[in-house]
C-alpha positions in Angstrom: -163.6 -110.4 -74.3 -165.3 -107.1 -74.2 -168.6 -106.2 -75.8 -169.3 -102.5 -76.4 -172.8 -101.0 -77.0 -173.0 -97.4 -78.2 -175.9 -95.0 -78.0 -176.6 -91.3 -78.3 -176.0 -90.4 -81.9 -178.3 -88.4 -84.0 -178.9 -85.2 -85.8 -177.9 -81.9 -84.2 -177.6 -78.3 -85.4 -174.2 -76.6 -85.7 -173.2 -75.2 -82.3 -175.3 -77.7 -80.5 -174.3 -80.5 -78.1 -174.6 -84.2 -78.0 -173.5 -86.9 -75.6 -172.5 -90.4 -76.7 -172.5 -93.4 -74.4 -170.6 -96.6 -74.6 -171.5 -99.4 -72.2 -169.0 -102.2 -71.7 -169.8 -105.8 -70.8 -167.3 -105.9 -68.0 -165.7 -103.6 -65.4 -164.0 -100.9 -67.3 -161.4 -100.6 -64.6 -159.9 -103.8 -66.1 -159.7 -102.2 -69.5 -156.5 -100.3 -70.0 -157.7 -97.7 -72.6 -161.1 -96.8 -73.8 -161.8 -94.2 -76.4 -163.8 -92.8 -79.3 -162.9 -92.9 -83.0 -164.8 -91.4 -85.9 -164.9 -92.1 -89.6 -166.3 -89.8 -92.2 -167.1 -90.9 -95.8 -163.9 -91.1 -97.8 -161.7 -90.6 -94.7 -159.6 -92.8 -92.5 -160.9 -93.7 -89.1 -159.3 -91.3 -86.6 -158.9 -91.2 -82.8 -161.0 -88.5 -81.3 -160.4 -89.0 -77.5 -159.1 -91.7 -75.2 -159.1 -92.3 -71.5 -157.0 -94.7 -69.5 -158.0 -96.7 -66.5 -155.9 -94.4 -64.3 -157.5 -91.2 -65.7 -155.1 -90.0 -68.3 -156.8 -88.4 -71.3 -156.0 -87.6 -74.9 -157.8 -85.4 -77.4 -157.2 -84.9 -81.1 -156.3 -81.3 -81.9 -159.4 -80.9 -83.9 -161.7 -81.5 -80.9 -159.6 -80.2 -78.0 -161.6 -77.9 -75.9 -164.9 -79.0 -77.5 -165.2 -82.6 -76.6 -164.8 -84.2 -73.2 -164.3 -87.9 -72.5 -165.4 -89.3 -69.1 -166.4 -92.5 -67.4 -168.7 -94.0 -64.8 -167.1 -97.1 -63.4 -170.2 -98.1 -61.6 -172.1 -98.2 -64.9 -169.2 -99.7 -66.9 -169.7 -96.8 -69.3 -167.7 -94.1 -71.0 -169.1 -90.9 -72.4 -168.2 -88.4 -75.1 -169.6 -85.0 -74.4 -169.6 -83.0 -77.7 -170.1 -79.3 -77.6 -169.9 -76.6 -80.2 -170.5 -79.1 -82.9 -169.5 -78.3 -86.5 -170.5 -79.9 -89.8 -167.1 -81.4 -90.1 -167.8 -83.4 -86.9 -170.3 -85.4 -89.0 -169.1 -89.1 -88.9 -169.8 -92.5 -87.6 -168.4 -92.6 -84.1 -167.0 -95.8 -82.7 -166.3 -96.8 -79.2 -163.0 -98.7 -78.7 -161.5 -100.7 -75.8 -157.9 -101.8 -75.6 -156.6 -104.4 -73.1 -152.9 -104.3 -73.2 -150.6 -107.3 -73.4 -153.4 -109.6 -74.6 -153.5 -111.0 -78.1 -156.4 -109.5 -80.1 -157.1 -107.3 -77.2 -158.8 -104.5 -79.2 -162.6 -104.3 -79.3 -165.0 -102.1 -81.2 -168.6 -101.0 -80.8 -171.1 -101.0 -83.7 -170.8 -97.3 -84.4 -173.3 -94.5 -84.0 -174.1 -91.9 -86.6 -173.6 -88.2 -85.7 -174.8 -85.7 -88.2 -174.3 -81.9 -87.7 -176.4 -80.0 -90.1 -178.9 -77.1 -90.3 
């Protein structure tokens, strides 16, 4: 079982930056994949970025070059550094953890609101 606690959301102006944090309840080295999803009103939840335990990264085309996912194993925490924010980045952002080859091995954080507006 993995519990995820998110923080760092808030209101930011277009072009600004924000860093989200997700603290896991156990060593994230034991979690195969961690990532960030987002869901805007009326839209499906979409994968924004992911990071494997061996350091492989994935970014959605919409955020490539703007967002960076990283981790701190000592703190059992992953981060999402969001730069050059745009109004269309406004959404609830969710931390996700996936442990492969285990039934019901997907876990979600509570979500944190990010609003990009002037």
